[in-house]
N, C-alpha and C positions, 0 to 999 in steps of 0.2 A: 369654231371648236374651243373657244376660251373656257367653256363650262367643263371641259374634259381635262382630268389631271390624273397622274399616277399617285398611288399611295400604298405603302407597305405596312403590314400589321401582323401581329401574332394571333394564333388560334389556340384556345385551350383544348384539352382532350374532350372527345365527345362524352356527354353525360346525359342521364335520364332519357328523354325522348328526342334527343338531338343526334344528328349524324354529321360526320366530317366527310366532305366530298372533294375530289380533285377533278377539275374540269379537263376534258380531253379536246373538245372543239366547240367553238361558239361562233355562229354567223354574225356578220355585220349587215343587218337589215335596214332599209330606209326608215322603218318605224323606230328603230333604235336611235337614229340620228334625230328624228323629229322629237322623240322623247327627251333627249339631251337638250334640245333647243327649247323645250317647253311648249311645243305646238301639238303634241299628241294627246288624245283624250285620256289615255291610261297614264296615270302619274305614279312614279315610284315613291316609296316611303323614305323620307329623309330622317336620319337620326345620327347620333354620335357614337354608335356602338363600335365603329372601326377606329376610333381615336383621332378623327380628323378635327382640325381647329374649329370648323363650323359643321353643322349637320350636313350629311352627304348621303348619296345613294350610289350603288354600283350599277353601271350601265349594262345593257344586254338583256334580252328577253328569251332567247332560244339557245339551246346547247345541250350537250350530253356530258355527264360527269360519272366518275367511278367512286363508289363508296369506299372510303379508307378505313373508317372506324364507326362504331355505333354505340349509343348509350345503353344503359341497363334496361330501359323501358321500351326499347325499339322492338317491334315484332320480329320473330325469327325468320319471317319471309324476306327480310331485308338484311343482307350480310355484306361484309367487305368483299370487294371484287365485283359486286353487282353494278350494272350501268343504270342510270336514272335520268329522267327528263323532268324539267319544271312542269308542274301541273298548271300554273297560271303565269301570265307575264309579271315582271317586276322582281323576279328572284335575284337578278343581277348575275349575268353569266360571263361577263368580261373580266374574269379573275382566275387565278390559279387554284385557289382553295376556298371553301366556304364551310361554315357550320350552320346547319338549318334544321328545322323541325322535320322529322321524317315524313310528315303528312304533306309537305310542300312539294314533294317529288313523286313520280310514279316510276316503278321499276320496269325495265325492258325484260319481259319474261324469258326471251330467248335472244341472246346477243351473238349467237353463232352466225358466221358468214355475213355479218353486218360491220361496216367500217364506222369509225367515229364520225366521219363526215356525213354518212348517210343517216346515222342516228341523230346527229346534231341538227339536221335540216328537215326532218320529217314532220315536225309539229306545226309548221306554219304554211309553207307553200303547197306541198302535196296534200295536206289536210284541207286547206282552202279549196283546192281544185276538186277534191273528192266531194266535198259538201256542195259546191256550186253545181256539180253535175247530178248529184243525188237528191238535193233538197228543194228544188224550185220548180222544175217542169217534169211533166209525165213523158219521159223519153223512152223510145224503144229502138231496137236495132234498125239502122237506116236513117234515124232522125239526124237533122243537121243542128250543129251548135256553132254560133258565131262568137269570135273573141278578138279583141285588140290586145296589144302587149303580148303577142303570142310567143315571143322569145324569152319572156320572163320566166322565173322559176315556177310560178303558178301556171303560166301559159304552156310550158313544156309538159307539166304534169297533166294538164287538161288534155293535151293532144294524146298522150300515152294512155291515159285511162279511157278516154273516148274510144280509141282504137281497140282496146281490150274488150270494151262493152259493145262494140259494133256500131258506134256512132260516127258520124262524119263531121268534119270541122272545116270552117272557113277561118283562116288565121291571118290577122292583119299585123304587119310590122312596119316600123319606120324605114324609109329609104336610107341606105348607108353604103359605105364601101364594102365590097365583098358580099353584096346582097345575094347573088346567085348561090354562093356557098352557104349562107344562112338558110335560104329556101330549101336547098338540098338536105341540110341537116334536119330541119323540121319535118320534111317529108319522110326522112329515114325514121324519125320517131313515130310517124303515123299520120301526119297532117294530110288531109284530103286536098286542100287548096291553100296556097299562101299568096297574099297580095300585099301591096304597100298601101300606106295611108293615102298617098296621092291617087292611086287607083280607086280606092274605096270612095274618095271624095269627088271623083269625076262625075260629070252630069249623067253619063249613060251607064254607070256601073250597075244600077238596079236592073236594067234590061239585060245586060250581059250576065249578071249573076243568075237570073232565072233561065236564060237561054243556054249559057255555056257551062254553068257550074252545077246547079241543082237539077236542071232538066225537068223530068216528070215527077221528081220526088216531092213529098208534101213540103209546104213552106216551113221554114225554121220557126221554132217556138221558144228558143232560149238564146239570149245574147249576154255575154260576159264583158263587162267594161272595167278597165283599170286605168283609163287614160282621162276621160272627160272631154268636154268641149265638142267640137264638130265631129271628130271620129266616133264619139259615143252616140250622137244623134244619127249619124250615117248607118251605124249598126241597127239602131231601132227601126229605121225605115225599111230594113230588109225583113223584119219580123212580120209574120202574117198568119201564124198558126193559131190554133185554138188556145185561149188562155195564155198567150205568149208572155214571157217574162224577160225583162231587161234588168240585169243584176249588176250593180256597181259595187266593187270591192276595193277600189283604189282611185287615185286622182293624180296621176303622174304629171299631167299637163297643167294642173292647178287651175283648171277651167271648169265652170259649172256645167251640169247636165241640164240643158234647156229643152223642154218638151212641148211641141206644138199640140194644141187641143185635138187635132184630127187623129193623132195616134191614140189618144185616150178614148175619144168618142167613137170613132168609126172602126178602129181595129181592136179596141179594148185591151191594149197592151198595159201590163202592170209594170211599174218601175219601182224597184226596191233595192235595198242595200244588204251587204253581208260583211260582218266583222268577225273574224275567226276567234278573236279574244273573247268577245261577248258570248258567242256560241259555245266555246269551250267551258266558260264559267257556268252557263245554263245547262249544258248537256255533258257533264264530265264522263259519264259512262259511254256515251256515243263517241266522244273524243278518243277515249282509250281504245275502243273497238276499231275506230278508223285508223289510228296509229298502228295498231297490231296488224290490220289488213295490209296497210301500205308497206310495213316492214317485211311482211311475208312476200309481197310482190318484189321488193328489192332483193330479198334473199334468193328468190327464184330467178332473178335477172329479167323480170318482166317490166320493171319500172327503173329506168336509168337515172343516174345522178345528173342534176343540172351542172353546167360548167361552174367551177369554183376556182378562186385564186387564193392559195394558202397564204396566210399572213402569220409567219412564225412569231410567237409571243416572246421567245427568248431574245430576239433582236430588238424588241421594243420596250422591254420591261425596265430598262434603265435610261430611256431616252424619251421624255415626254413629247418633245417636238416631233420626233419620228412617229410616235403613236398617233398624234393628231393628224399628221400628213397621211398616214396609212389609212385611217378611218375615212378622211375626206376623199382620198384618192379612189376608194372603192366605189364612190357614188357619182363619179364624173364621166361624161362622154359615153362612147360606145365601149362598154367594158367587155373583157373576155369572160367574165364570170363573177359570181357573188364572192366578195371577200369573206374569209373565214379564219378566225384566230385558231391556231394550232398550238396546243399547250404540251407538246411532247417533252418529256424529261423535265417538267416544271418542278 
């Protein structure tokens, strides 16, 4: 984390088409860390506008902010007190205040009964889950969806949305302490079946899956992979539906997805990828509609928050070493939830 540092600077009053915003909450996502390390495809813009000795960029790609003031050319639809979300990655959300062009953010049309944490985390994980279920396979009530990384933010959203839409899910998690508690938690969210990676990789799982889990139901036609390696291939071997799709949206194991020709030739399985950032840039209207739909579900209590670990900014804003440790600590081991900066009273 040597690339990460603290910096304080002043902001001029909002003018022309700019707005001043105050961040309320900003998640610490693995992609943010990869971007800091220079290994993520999406690169932030480095400049000297913040007064740093060398060109710099603000970390963080997701979060929610409150409009503090607006310039004279900002449309009347955006006023102080409104909550806004970044339209695209790279805005830099790990900060207390920012001055940005009004077009770089989108307004939450109804912020009632929505918490800052819900608003801050809606743009990536739940949106990814929504598009994975809606954008790749022709699913109908009763269809099976397979996924690994089922206890992740995306995985939990997949489980809940699938349940709402009448879909059934096979959910794979890593073996861990308190596994029974995790299985029960995912089943409460709506998971149809939860198994470990070791179970998935066992030689007879394919037979047991057909006999004991799906029974007479049509074979699954959609698998969602965020792990890679052997668990990704094991999911693919369970697919057998018409025009089956195996979609990779992450690579937590940092292992390749290796595909035997038989799955391509004899089962005609399509292997594809999904990157929510690219989709958001290509389909901004669909992205906005999706976010609004998900916020409505949260407001109605039909889409529950993923576990989060609050990281109070006030305690880190004067201690660079503590900031680095907090960021690194949110990404290690079996975590209780996603780390999220909280900027209360900033």
